[in-house]
N, CA, C and O atoms as CSV, one atom per row, in Angstrom:
chain,resi,resn,atom,element,x,y,z
A,1,MET,N,N,294.446,35.997,118.095
A,1,MET,CA,C,295.315,34.814,118.130
A,1,MET,C,C,295.205,33.987,119.444
A,1,MET,O,O,295.120,34.471,120.572
A,2,VAL,N,N,295.220,32.795,119.157
A,2,VAL,CA,C,295.089,31.840,120.349
A,2,VAL,C,C,296.626,31.279,120.512
A,2,VAL,O,O,297.349,30.983,119.560
A,3,ASP,N,N,296.980,31.190,121.873
A,3,ASP,CA,C,298.236,30.723,122.178
A,3,ASP,C,C,298.316,29.106,122.163
A,3,ASP,O,O,297.382,28.428,122.590
A,4,LYS,N,N,299.379,28.598,121.692
A,4,LYS,CA,C,299.692,27.145,121.665
A,4,LYS,C,C,300.050,26.740,123.066
A,4,LYS,O,O,300.825,27.423,123.736
A,5,LEU,N,N,299.483,25.610,123.529
A,5,LEU,CA,C,299.740,25.026,124.760
A,5,LEU,C,C,301.141,24.355,124.768
A,5,LEU,O,O,301.590,23.841,123.743
A,6,ASP,N,N,301.808,24.367,125.913
A,6,ASP,CA,C,303.114,23.527,126.107
A,6,ASP,C,C,302.875,22.127,126.439
A,6,ASP,O,O,301.721,21.767,126.673
A,7,ASP,N,N,303.790,21.347,126.481
A,7,ASP,CA,C,303.527,19.947,126.726
A,7,ASP,C,C,302.958,19.574,128.109
A,7,ASP,O,O,302.202,18.611,128.242
A,8,ALA,N,N,303.347,20.376,129.158
A,8,ALA,CA,C,302.918,20.243,130.466
A,8,ALA,C,C,301.373,20.559,130.557
A,8,ALA,O,O,300.619,19.837,131.209
A,9,ALA,N,N,300.966,21.606,129.911
A,9,ALA,CA,C,299.596,22.082,129.909
A,9,ALA,C,C,298.716,20.997,129.126
A,9,ALA,O,O,297.590,20.647,129.479
A,10,ILE,N,N,299.389,20.534,128.036
A,10,ILE,CA,C,298.575,19.503,127.203
A,10,ILE,C,C,298.366,18.223,128.054
A,10,ILE,O,O,297.257,17.690,128.063
A,11,THR,N,N,299.350,17.739,128.735
A,11,THR,CA,C,299.255,16.570,129.509
A,11,THR,C,C,298.281,16.839,130.659
A,11,THR,O,O,297.530,15.909,130.953
A,12,ALA,N,N,298.194,17.923,131.315
A,12,ALA,CA,C,297.227,18.215,132.330
A,12,ALA,C,C,295.774,18.323,131.638
A,12,ALA,O,O,294.828,17.770,132.199
A,13,ALA,N,N,295.614,18.893,130.657
A,13,ALA,CA,C,294.346,19.050,129.965
A,13,ALA,C,C,293.807,17.679,129.461
A,13,ALA,O,O,292.596,17.455,129.482
A,14,LEU,N,N,294.596,16.869,129.062
A,14,LEU,CA,C,294.165,15.452,128.614
A,14,LEU,C,C,293.432,14.713,129.792
A,14,LEU,O,O,292.553,13.885,129.551
A,15,ILE,N,N,293.796,15.018,131.017
A,15,ILE,CA,C,293.118,14.362,132.177
A,15,ILE,C,C,291.683,14.663,132.200
A,15,ILE,O,O,290.906,13.821,132.650
A,16,ASP,N,N,291.256,15.806,131.747
A,16,ASP,CA,C,289.882,16.182,131.681
A,16,ASP,C,C,289.057,15.812,130.499
A,16,ASP,O,O,287.875,16.138,130.389
A,17,VAL,N,N,289.769,15.068,129.549
A,17,VAL,CA,C,289.025,14.624,128.361
A,17,VAL,C,C,289.287,13.208,128.085
A,17,VAL,O,O,289.861,12.881,127.046
A,18,PRO,N,N,288.875,12.290,129.012
A,18,PRO,CA,C,289.116,10.830,128.820
A,18,PRO,C,C,288.651,10.301,127.556
A,18,PRO,O,O,287.573,10.666,127.087
A,19,GLY,N,N,289.377,9.487,126.993
A,19,GLY,CA,C,288.981,8.866,125.683
A,19,GLY,C,C,289.693,9.608,124.474
A,19,GLY,O,O,289.837,9.033,123.395
A,20,TRP,N,N,290.123,10.874,124.688
A,20,TRP,CA,C,290.927,11.562,123.791
A,20,TRP,C,C,292.381,11.300,123.838
A,20,TRP,O,O,292.885,11.210,124.958
A,21,THR,N,N,293.167,11.156,122.748
A,21,THR,CA,C,294.530,10.936,122.869
A,21,THR,C,C,295.263,11.816,122.042
A,21,THR,O,O,294.796,12.220,120.978
A,22,ARG,N,N,296.465,12.164,122.491
A,22,ARG,CA,C,297.408,13.137,121.774
A,22,ARG,C,C,297.931,12.424,120.590
A,22,ARG,O,O,298.322,11.260,120.672
A,23,ASN,N,N,297.946,13.156,119.399
A,23,ASN,CA,C,298.601,12.689,118.223
A,23,ASN,C,C,299.244,13.723,117.570
A,23,ASN,O,O,298.600,14.407,116.774
A,24,GLY,N,N,300.525,13.966,117.800
A,24,GLY,CA,C,301.258,15.082,117.202
A,24,GLY,C,C,300.801,16.356,117.774
A,24,GLY,O,O,300.858,16.606,118.978
A,25,ASP,N,N,300.285,17.259,116.760
A,25,ASP,CA,C,299.855,18.662,117.123
A,25,ASP,C,C,298.379,18.633,117.385
A,25,ASP,O,O,297.818,19.729,117.398
A,26,GLY,N,N,297.642,17.537,117.600
A,26,GLY,CA,C,296.303,17.385,117.807
A,26,GLY,C,C,295.874,16.317,118.809
A,26,GLY,O,O,296.676,15.521,119.297
A,27,ILE,N,N,294.535,16.338,119.100
A,27,ILE,CA,C,293.986,15.315,119.934
A,27,ILE,C,C,292.829,14.514,119.026
A,27,ILE,O,O,292.082,15.112,118.252
A,28,ASP,N,N,292.802,13.256,119.215
A,28,ASP,CA,C,291.941,12.368,118.336
A,28,ASP,C,C,291.016,11.604,119.208
A,28,ASP,O,O,291.368,11.307,120.349
A,29,ARG,N,N,289.847,11.265,118.736
A,29,ARG,CA,C,288.989,10.319,119.280
A,29,ARG,C,C,287.986,9.707,118.225
A,29,ARG,O,O,287.479,10.363,117.315
A,30,ARG,N,N,287.775,8.427,118.452
A,30,ARG,CA,C,286.861,7.719,117.613
A,30,ARG,C,C,285.623,7.390,118.426
A,30,ARG,O,O,285.700,6.942,119.570
A,31,TYR,N,N,284.456,7.633,117.788
A,31,TYR,CA,C,283.201,7.434,118.418
A,31,TYR,C,C,282.526,6.248,117.544
A,31,TYR,O,O,282.658,6.229,116.320
A,32,VAL,N,N,281.859,5.347,118.187
A,32,VAL,CA,C,281.289,4.269,117.388
A,32,VAL,C,C,279.801,4.228,117.925
A,32,VAL,O,O,279.522,4.286,119.122
A,33,PHE,N,N,278.870,4.120,116.891
A,33,PHE,CA,C,277.500,4.161,117.111
A,33,PHE,C,C,276.783,2.905,116.534
A,33,PHE,O,O,277.378,2.083,115.838
A,34,LYS,N,N,275.451,2.807,116.871
A,34,LYS,CA,C,274.764,1.690,116.510
A,34,LYS,C,C,274.662,1.549,114.970
A,34,LYS,O,O,274.666,0.425,114.467
A,35,ASP,N,N,274.569,2.686,114.202
A,35,ASP,CA,C,274.424,2.642,112.713
A,35,ASP,C,C,274.813,3.946,112.223
A,35,ASP,O,O,275.264,4.807,112.977
A,36,PHE,N,N,274.641,4.125,110.904
A,36,PHE,CA,C,274.953,5.336,110.183
A,36,PHE,C,C,274.081,6.493,110.677
A,36,PHE,O,O,274.585,7.592,110.911
A,37,THR,N,N,272.713,6.241,110.843
A,37,THR,CA,C,271.871,7.290,111.232
A,37,THR,C,C,272.279,7.987,112.621
A,37,THR,O,O,272.159,9.201,112.788
A,38,ALA,N,N,272.774,7.110,113.606
A,38,ALA,CA,C,273.139,7.528,114.887
A,38,ALA,C,C,274.332,8.408,114.637
A,38,ALA,O,O,274.331,9.571,115.041
A,39,ALA,N,N,275.397,7.872,113.954
A,39,ALA,CA,C,276.684,8.523,113.675
A,39,ALA,C,C,276.368,9.933,113.021
A,39,ALA,O,O,276.941,10.921,113.480
A,40,PHE,N,N,275.481,10.064,111.971
A,40,PHE,CA,C,275.315,11.246,111.399
A,40,PHE,C,C,274.568,12.219,112.262
A,40,PHE,O,O,274.739,13.431,112.132
A,41,GLY,N,N,273.720,11.693,113.166
A,41,GLY,CA,C,272.981,12.639,114.031
A,41,GLY,C,C,274.023,13.287,115.007
A,41,GLY,O,O,274.004,14.491,115.265
A,42,PHE,N,N,274.915,12.427,115.521
A,42,PHE,CA,C,275.973,12.951,116.280
A,42,PHE,C,C,276.800,14.038,115.569
A,42,PHE,O,O,277.107,15.069,116.167
A,43,MET,N,N,277.130,13.829,114.404
A,43,MET,CA,C,277.958,14.727,113.655
A,43,MET,C,C,277.126,16.114,113.463
A,43,MET,O,O,277.732,17.184,113.512
A,44,ALA,N,N,275.754,16.066,113.248
A,44,ALA,CA,C,275.028,17.234,113.157
A,44,ALA,C,C,275.048,18.025,114.461
A,44,ALA,O,O,275.069,19.255,114.448
A,45,ARG,N,N,275.039,17.295,115.613
A,45,ARG,CA,C,275.125,17.991,116.978
A,45,ARG,C,C,276.433,18.626,117.216
A,45,ARG,O,O,276.554,19.737,117.731
A,46,VAL,N,N,277.524,17.795,116.777
A,46,VAL,CA,C,278.843,18.404,117.028
A,46,VAL,C,C,278.975,19.656,116.039
A,46,VAL,O,O,279.533,20.667,116.465
A,47,ALA,N,N,278.495,19.620,114.774
A,47,ALA,CA,C,278.478,20.671,113.898
A,47,ALA,C,C,277.925,21.957,114.509
A,47,ALA,O,O,278.498,23.033,114.339
A,48,LEU,N,N,276.923,21.845,115.146
A,48,LEU,CA,C,276.307,23.027,115.793
A,48,LEU,C,C,277.125,23.607,116.982
A,48,LEU,O,O,277.166,24.818,117.200
A,49,LEU,N,N,277.793,22.657,117.765
A,49,LEU,CA,C,278.729,23.056,118.808
A,49,LEU,C,C,279.983,23.744,118.217
A,49,LEU,O,O,280.456,24.770,118.704
A,50,ALA,N,N,280.461,23.147,117.196
A,50,ALA,CA,C,281.643,23.737,116.624
A,50,ALA,C,C,281.453,25.048,116.013
A,50,ALA,O,O,282.309,25.921,116.157
A,51,GLU,N,N,280.231,25.274,115.240
A,51,GLU,CA,C,279.978,26.561,114.739
A,51,GLU,C,C,279.797,27.604,115.755
A,51,GLU,O,O,280.203,28.752,115.576
A,52,LYS,N,N,279.145,27.192,116.901
A,52,LYS,CA,C,278.957,28.212,118.125
A,52,LYS,C,C,280.326,28.468,118.556
A,52,LYS,O,O,280.528,29.662,118.776
A,53,ALA,N,N,281.281,27.733,118.733
A,53,ALA,CA,C,282.499,27.847,119.270
A,53,ALA,C,C,283.466,28.547,118.279
A,53,ALA,O,O,284.520,29.046,118.674
A,54,ASP,N,N,283.087,28.568,117.008
A,54,ASP,CA,C,283.875,29.018,115.865
A,54,ASP,C,C,285.169,28.297,115.777
A,54,ASP,O,O,286.173,28.942,115.474
A,55,HIS,N,N,285.246,27.021,116.012
A,55,HIS,CA,C,286.360,26.114,116.006
A,55,HIS,C,C,285.870,24.764,115.462
A,55,HIS,O,O,285.094,24.030,116.074
A,56,HIS,N,N,286.365,24.519,114.328
A,56,HIS,CA,C,285.787,23.325,113.520
A,56,HIS,C,C,286.749,22.255,113.447
A,56,HIS,O,O,287.926,22.460,113.152
A,57,PRO,N,N,286.211,20.968,113.745
A,57,PRO,CA,C,287.143,19.773,113.752
A,57,PRO,C,C,287.509,19.274,112.378
A,57,PRO,O,O,286.887,19.629,111.376
A,58,GLU,N,N,288.547,18.431,112.351
A,58,GLU,CA,C,288.811,17.630,111.256
A,58,GLU,C,C,288.156,16.266,111.545
A,58,GLU,O,O,288.386,15.664,112.595
A,59,TRP,N,N,287.366,15.811,110.623
A,59,TRP,CA,C,286.747,14.594,110.886
A,59,TRP,C,C,286.318,13.726,109.839
A,59,TRP,O,O,286.230,14.210,108.710
A,60,SER,N,N,286.018,12.444,110.034
A,60,SER,CA,C,285.510,11.540,108.968
A,60,SER,C,C,284.519,10.644,109.441
A,60,SER,O,O,284.457,10.411,110.648
A,61,ASN,N,N,283.689,10.081,108.593
A,61,ASN,CA,C,282.664,9.173,108.967
A,61,ASN,C,C,282.624,8.052,108.058
A,61,ASN,O,O,282.507,8.257,106.850
A,62,VAL,N,N,282.714,6.832,108.551
A,62,VAL,CA,C,282.485,5.658,107.779
A,62,VAL,C,C,281.392,4.840,108.594
A,62,VAL,O,O,281.558,4.501,109.765
A,63,TRP,N,N,280.320,4.578,107.888
A,63,TRP,CA,C,279.045,4.010,108.463
A,63,TRP,C,C,278.745,4.341,109.885
A,63,TRP,O,O,278.046,5.332,110.095
A,64,ASN,N,N,279.197,3.618,110.913
A,64,ASN,CA,C,278.779,3.901,112.305
A,64,ASN,C,C,280.016,4.496,113.095
A,64,ASN,O,O,279.977,4.587,114.322
A,65,LYS,N,N,281.013,4.860,112.426
A,65,LYS,CA,C,282.201,5.346,113.186
A,65,LYS,C,C,282.386,6.841,112.743
A,65,LYS,O,O,282.213,7.201,111.579
A,66,VAL,N,N,282.754,7.688,113.774
A,66,VAL,CA,C,283.106,9.042,113.576
A,66,VAL,C,C,284.467,9.271,114.090
A,66,VAL,O,O,284.640,9.048,115.288
A,67,ASP,N,N,285.487,9.688,113.364
A,67,ASP,CA,C,286.908,10.031,113.848
A,67,ASP,C,C,286.950,11.405,113.866
A,67,ASP,O,O,286.571,12.040,112.882
A,68,ILE,N,N,287.439,12.047,115.042
A,68,ILE,CA,C,287.504,13.495,115.192
A,68,ILE,C,C,288.979,13.844,115.605
A,68,ILE,O,O,289.570,13.258,116.512
A,69,ARG,N,N,289.497,14.826,114.873
A,69,ARG,CA,C,290.665,15.341,115.322
A,69,ARG,C,C,290.603,16.939,115.537
A,69,ARG,O,O,290.110,17.649,114.661
A,70,LEU,N,N,291.083,17.441,116.647
A,70,LEU,CA,C,291.020,18.763,117.085
A,70,LEU,C,C,292.569,19.274,117.133
A,70,LEU,O,O,293.481,18.666,117.693
A,71,THR,N,N,292.675,20.408,116.495
A,71,THR,CA,C,293.945,21.183,116.501
A,71,THR,C,C,293.582,22.616,116.241
A,71,THR,O,O,292.506,22.917,115.725
A,72,THR,N,N,294.476,23.490,116.597
A,72,THR,CA,C,294.176,24.973,116.390
A,72,THR,C,C,295.293,25.277,115.315
A,72,THR,O,O,296.478,25.332,115.644
A,73,HIS,N,N,294.898,25.458,114.106
A,73,HIS,CA,C,295.867,25.752,113.064
A,73,HIS,C,C,296.438,27.186,113.245
A,73,HIS,O,O,297.578,27.439,112.858
A,74,ASP,N,N,295.623,28.157,113.852
A,74,ASP,CA,C,296.173,29.424,113.974
A,74,ASP,C,C,297.236,29.516,115.047
A,74,ASP,O,O,298.075,30.416,115.023
A,75,ALA,N,N,297.201,28.594,115.982
A,75,ALA,CA,C,298.330,28.443,117.066
A,75,ALA,C,C,299.461,27.559,116.715
A,75,ALA,O,O,300.489,27.551,117.393
A,76,GLY,N,N,299.287,26.767,115.606
A,76,GLY,CA,C,300.397,25.786,115.255
A,76,GLY,C,C,300.360,24.581,116.112
A,76,GLY,O,O,301.396,23.928,116.234
A,77,GLY,N,N,299.261,24.210,116.729
A,77,GLY,CA,C,299.149,23.088,117.555
A,77,GLY,C,C,297.922,23.123,118.529
A,77,GLY,O,O,296.876,23.681,118.200
A,78,LEU,N,N,298.074,22.560,119.638
A,78,LEU,CA,C,296.860,22.454,120.592
A,78,LEU,C,C,296.689,23.814,121.455
A,78,LEU,O,O,297.649,24.445,121.897
A,79,SER,N,N,295.480,24.139,121.613
A,79,SER,CA,C,295.178,25.307,122.371
A,79,SER,C,C,294.033,24.917,123.356
A,79,SER,O,O,293.512,23.802,123.313
A,80,THR,N,N,293.666,25.870,124.235
A,80,THR,CA,C,292.564,25.668,125.102
A,80,THR,C,C,291.220,25.419,124.310
A,80,THR,O,O,290.304,24.737,124.768
A,81,ARG,N,N,291.192,26.041,123.071
A,81,ARG,CA,C,289.954,25.815,122.267
A,81,ARG,C,C,289.620,24.388,121.936
A,81,ARG,O,O,288.468,23.960,121.862
A,82,ASP,N,N,290.757,23.651,121.734
A,82,ASP,CA,C,290.629,22.153,121.369
A,82,ASP,C,C,290.062,21.345,122.564
A,82,ASP,O,O,289.246,20.446,122.365
A,83,PHE,N,N,290.498,21.668,123.813
A,83,PHE,CA,C,290.069,21.035,124.925
A,83,PHE,C,C,288.762,21.444,125.337
A,83,PHE,O,O,288.018,20.604,125.844
A,84,ALA,N,N,288.356,22.726,125.172
A,84,ALA,CA,C,286.961,23.161,125.377
A,84,ALA,C,C,286.039,22.417,124.499
A,84,ALA,O,O,285.032,21.882,124.961
A,85,LEU,N,N,286.358,22.362,123.206
A,85,LEU,CA,C,285.460,21.675,122.220
A,85,LEU,C,C,285.341,20.249,122.551
A,85,LEU,O,O,284.229,19.726,122.479
A,86,ALA,N,N,286.407,19.539,122.920
A,86,ALA,CA,C,286.432,18.250,123.298
A,86,ALA,C,C,285.492,17.847,124.398
A,86,ALA,O,O,284.817,16.818,124.375
A,87,LYS,N,N,285.500,18.712,125.334
A,87,LYS,CA,C,284.656,18.672,126.589
A,87,LYS,C,C,283.131,18.726,126.160
A,87,LYS,O,O,282.287,17.919,126.550
A,88,ALA,N,N,282.890,19.819,125.277
A,88,ALA,CA,C,281.549,20.116,124.757
A,88,ALA,C,C,281.059,18.945,123.997
A,88,ALA,O,O,279.893,18.572,124.128
A,89,ILE,N,N,281.909,18.333,123.193
A,89,ILE,CA,C,281.458,17.175,122.335
A,89,ILE,C,C,281.175,16.035,123.276
A,89,ILE,O,O,280.169,15.354,123.077
A,90,ASP,N,N,281.968,15.774,124.272
A,90,ASP,CA,C,281.649,14.730,125.241
A,90,ASP,C,C,280.513,14.855,126.006
A,90,ASP,O,O,279.928,13.868,126.453
A,91,GLY,N,N,280.089,16.186,126.226
A,91,GLY,CA,C,278.949,16.525,127.147
A,91,GLY,C,C,277.695,16.172,126.479
A,91,GLY,O,O,276.619,16.362,127.045
């Protein structure tokens, strides 16, 4: 089981993931690419990261945009796993 972060820990963790915003019990980010192929390639790379971390995003793709939401359902909110995956995605 993964522990849910408190508000102070979430605020501190958000500093390390610029571009991500808190939205209720998750963090969100939109990525915009040149075209659909670039967006889909990004999603494939993120899928490999997510599988390796055993932590899977909620996401959607419309043409050149990919919206990602991270939350830890087992914890009932945000956990360190969300911020670790956000950093990996941005890396």
